[in-house]
N, C-alpha and C positions, 0 to 999 in steps of 0.2 A: 419533226412532225408533232402535232399535238392532238386532245378532247377532254370529250367527255362524254360520250357519250354516256357517258356514262354517269354515273354522277347524276343522272336525271331520274332515277327511280329510288326514292328514299323510303326507308322504313318509317312506320308511323311514329316511333319514338325510340330513344336510345335503349329502352328496355326490351325491345323486340328481339329477344335472344335468338329466336329461330333464324333471323336474318343478320345476326351480328357479324358472321363471317363475310357476308356480302358488303356490309358497311366497312369492315376492315380492309377489304380489297379496294373499295372505292377510295378510302383515305390514303392508302399506299399509292394508288395510281395517280391521284390528284397531286400529291407532293412530288412524285417523280416528274410529272409534267411541269410543275413549277421549276424544278431543277433544270429541266431542258431549256425552258425559256429564260432562265436567269443567266445561262451561259453567255448569250449574246451581249447583254449590257454589262456583265460583270467579269466574265472570264473568256473573252472571244478568242484568245490565243489557244485555248484548249478545246474549243467547241468541235472543230473538224476532227481532231484526233479521237475525242471521245465517241463521236457519232460514227466514226469509221469502224469501230469495233463493237459498239453497242449503242443503238439509237434509243435513248430513254423516252422520247416523245412517242415513238411508235409502240414501245412496250406499254406505256401508260394507256394509250387509247385502245389497244387490243384488250387489255384487262377490263377497261370500261365497257367495251362492246360485248365481251363475254358475259359480264354481269347483266347488262341490259337484256341480252338474249335469254339469259337464264330466268329473269324475274318478270320482265314486262309482259310477255304473252300470258303468264300465269295470272296476272292481274286482270287481263281481259277475260280470260276463260272462267275465272273464279266467279265473277258476277254474271257473265254471259250477256253483257249489254254494251254495244258499240257506243251508245250515247254516253253512258257512264265513263267508259274508257276515255273518250275524247274530252269530256269535262275534266277528268283527272289530269290528263296530259296537258291541257291548256293551262290550268292553274299550277301545275308543277313546273312548266317550262317558261311560259311567256312573261310572267311578272319580273323574274330576275333577268331574263333576256333583255327586257326593256331597260332595266337598270344598267346593264352592261353597255347597251347601245348609247344610252344617255350619257354615261360616263365617258365613252370615247368621243362623243360630240363635244362634251365639255373640255376634254383635253385639246381637241382641235380648236375650239374657240379661244383657249388660253395660249395657243401657239406651241403647245408641248408635243403635239403629234400632227400628222397630216392625213387627211382623208383622201381616198383615191379620187383622182380627177373626175371619174364618172359620176361622183355625187354632184358635180356641177353640170355635167353635160347629159347625164342620163338619170336624173333624180327619181323619176317615177318608177322606172324599171328596177333600180337599186332598192328603193323602199319597198316595193311590192314583193320582190324576191326575198328580202329579209323578213317581211311580215309573215310569209309562209314558211320560213326557215328552210327553204330549198335553194338558197342563193348559190351554194356550191355546185348544184346540178343545173343552174341556170346561167352560168358564166358571169355571175355578179361577184366582184371581189368583196371579201368579208370585211365588215367595218372593224371587227376585231379578229385577229388571226385564229383564235380558238374556235370560232363559230362554225368553221367548216365541218366539224364532226357532227354538229346538230343536223345538218342536211341528211346525213346517213341515218341518224336516229329517226328523222321524220320519214325517210323512205321506208325504213323498217316498220314503223307504225302503220303507214299506209298499206304496205303489203300484208301485214298481219290482219288489218281490217278487212281487206279484200278476201283473203284466204278464209277468215272466220265466216264471212258472209256467204261464201261459196261452199262452206262445209269441208274445206280441205286443210284446215288449220293444223291438223295433226300430222301432216306430211312434212314436218320440219326437217327430217333427215334428207328427204329428196331435195328440198329447197337448198339445204346446206351444200349437198354434193353438186347440185346444178350450178350454184353460184361459184363454187370452187373450180369446177370444170371450165366455166366461162372465163374465170380469172386466168387460168393457165392457157387455155386455147386463144383467148383474146389479147393476151399480153403482146403489145407492140403491133397489133393488127387493128384493133378497134379505133375508130376515129374519135377525136376530141372536139368538143364545142361545135359539132356538125350543125346543130340547129341554131344556136344563138350567135355564132360569130358572123360578122359581115356588116356591122354598122349598128347605130343606136336604134333605128327604126325596126330592124329585124329582131334585135334583142328584146325590145319592148313587146313586139308582137308575140314572141315565144313565151315571155313571162306572163302576159295577159291570157293567152290561150291555155297554157298549162294551169294557171291558177283557176281559170273558169272551169276547165274540165274536171279538175280535182274537186273543186267546190260543188259542182253539179253531181259528181259521182258520190261524194259523201252525203249530200242531201238526199239522193236517191236511196242510198243504203239506210239512212236514218228514218226516212218517211215513206218510202215507196212500198208497193206490194212485192210479192216474191220475185216476179220476173224483173221488175224495175230495180229491185235491190241487186239482183244478179248482174244486170246490165251496168249498174253503177260500179259494182265491184270490178268487173272486167275493164271498165274505162279507167278506174284508179290504178289497177295493177298494170295495165298496158302502158299508161303514161309514165309511171315510175320506172318500169323496165326499159322503156325507150330512153329515158334520160340517163339511166345508169349505163346503157349500152353505147350511146353515141354523143353524150353531151357533158361528160366530165372534163375538167381541166386540171384540177388538183385534188388529191395527190396523184391521180392517174387512173386509167380504166382498170388495170388489174388490181390495184389496191382498193379501189372503191368496191369492186365485186367481191374481193376477198373479205372486206369488212362485213358485207351482208352474209357471206358464208360463215363468218365467225359468229355473228349474232344468232343465226339459225342453229349453229352448233350448240351454243349455250342453251337454246330451247330444247334440243335433243337431250342434253345432259340433265336438264330439269325433268323431262318426261321419264327418263330412265330411273332417276332417283325416286320419282313419285309412283313408279310402277305402271306407268301408262305405255311404256315401250320396254321390250325385253333387252337384256344386256348385249344381245348380238349387235345392236345398233352401235355399240361403242367401237366395234371394229371399223365401221364406216367413218365414225367421228375421227379416228386416228389419221385418216387420209387428209383431213382438212388442213392441219398445220403443214403437212408435207406439200400440199398444193401451194401454200403460201411461200414455201421455201424456194420453189423452182423459179418463179419469175424474178425473185430477188437474189438469184445466184451470183450476181456481180456486186452485191452489196452485203458485205459481211455484217455490218452493224444492224441492218434490217433483219437478216436471218437470225442473228443472236437474240435480238429483241423479240422476234416471233416465238422462238423456242422458250425464252424466259417467261413470256406472258402466259403461254399455255401451261408450262410447268407450275407457275405461281398459282394459277386457277386450280390445277389438279391437286396441289398440296393443300390449298385452302379448303377444297371439297372434303378431303380426308379429315380435316380438323374442324369441320362445320359444327360438330356437336360439342366442341370444347368452348370454354369461356374465352372471349377475346379481350385484349386490353381496352379499358374504357376510353383512353385517350385516342386509340386508333379508331374505335367505332364512332367517336365524336367527330373525328376528321371525316369519316365516311358520311355522317349525317349532314355536314356542311360542305361536302365535296363539290356540289354543283356551284356553290358560291366561290369556293377556292378556284375552281376551274375558270369561271367566267370573269372573276374580278382581278386575278393576279396580273393579267396584262396591263391593267390600268396603272398599277404601281410600278411595274417594270418599265413601261413606256415613260413614266415620270423620271425614273432613275436614269434612263438612257438620255433624256433631255438634259438633265443636270450633270451627267457624267459622260460627256461625248468621247473622251479618250480614256477608257478604263485601264488600259495597259500602262498609263503613266502613274497610276495609283498603286501603292503597295498591296500585295495580295491580302495581307492581314486586315487591312482597312476594308477591302472589298468583301471579305468574308463577314466582317462585322456588319457591313451594310446589308448583306444578304440576310443575316439573322434579324436585323431590324425590320427589313421588308417582310419577312415571314411572320414576325410578331404582329406587325401592323395588319397584315393580311388576315391572320386568324382573328384578330380583334374585330376587323371589319366584317368578316364572315359571321361571327357571332351575332353582330347587329343585324345583318341582312337575313339571317335565319330567323331571328326573333321578330323582325318588323316587316319582312317581305315574304320569305318562303313559307314559314309556318302559318301566318294568317291567310295567305293565298290558298294553301292546301286545306285549311279548315273550311274556307268558303267553298272550295270545290266539293268537299265532302257533304256540306249542307245542301248544295245544289243537286248533288247526286241523290241524296235521300229524298229530296223533293220530286225529282224527275223519275227516279226508279225506287219507289217505296219498298218493293220486295225483290230480292235477287231472282233472276231468271236463269234456270238451269238449261244447259244445252249439251 
């Protein structure tokens, strides 16, 4: 398993010491995910054994989601503007997302990778689902495997927006416990792809309807009067919850619901640290990872990764006021690039190395080091020429649209 969700809320600069521990976590999580995905093209004979005792991909994405849950809601509430929040999210996510998609299309054009057959038979549904970053909840195969986590990030952002509009955004503990309970009770019971399965026409209809409802809901939240905003928030939240309940296909209903519980738990931890919630809420938070252990009781690797992710975040919180290694915080700064771009390099390796087991292990390890070096160099470029300029543009647009912060 793989993300990033992570990875998607960057600090303004490497000098933002207050957030350095979050950057360090993102950097660690990003490189663990790279390791997970490097196993298939470079060390396939060990992949199953490693994942059976510790799933590095699941570990990485849970750390990412905890970080997102911790910091993203604070960015919305600090300014108090839904418009500013979505401007920020758009320029943080979509430019590099477009680079990743373009890179995968280039690999397909070169013959180094194959796109899913639905890009030929269902191009409009696939493109529209990806444009809204909800493809994983709309039964649209991801053009790059790592993009599945962004669908859960987007679901989280939409729910945050709805909760903020309805004035219930501080009920993060209840949200975390609710999603955790749904993950436990719904494991093996909830249907998958209930809405979207059944043919190209049905899938396109669902994608169009969901996109239209969410767009209309967000427009109502941004531009409507009080009652219109509330109606828009209910439409947005209801649509997202419906998709989470009955239309997931991968990684599965309980894991998708547990991901949302994890992100809302990160929000609870932030509120406790900021003094907005008392420490009694930490007792409830402790139930969340336990809830994630039960549905995975037949998968030791998933259980161990879940425990390790939560322990990693807890240890990082205790060290949050200490200086972090500059190289690790830099990895965190470019972690979104690391996460989205590493599949491009690994897909290329897989094309040129179809039988890795025939190559000496030392040579494969050398190739992995070269891939990591090339990846970090590429990420430095995309940070400078894609991510940083896009974020600066977003901040300029926010200042123009929201000249003065609104307190709520």
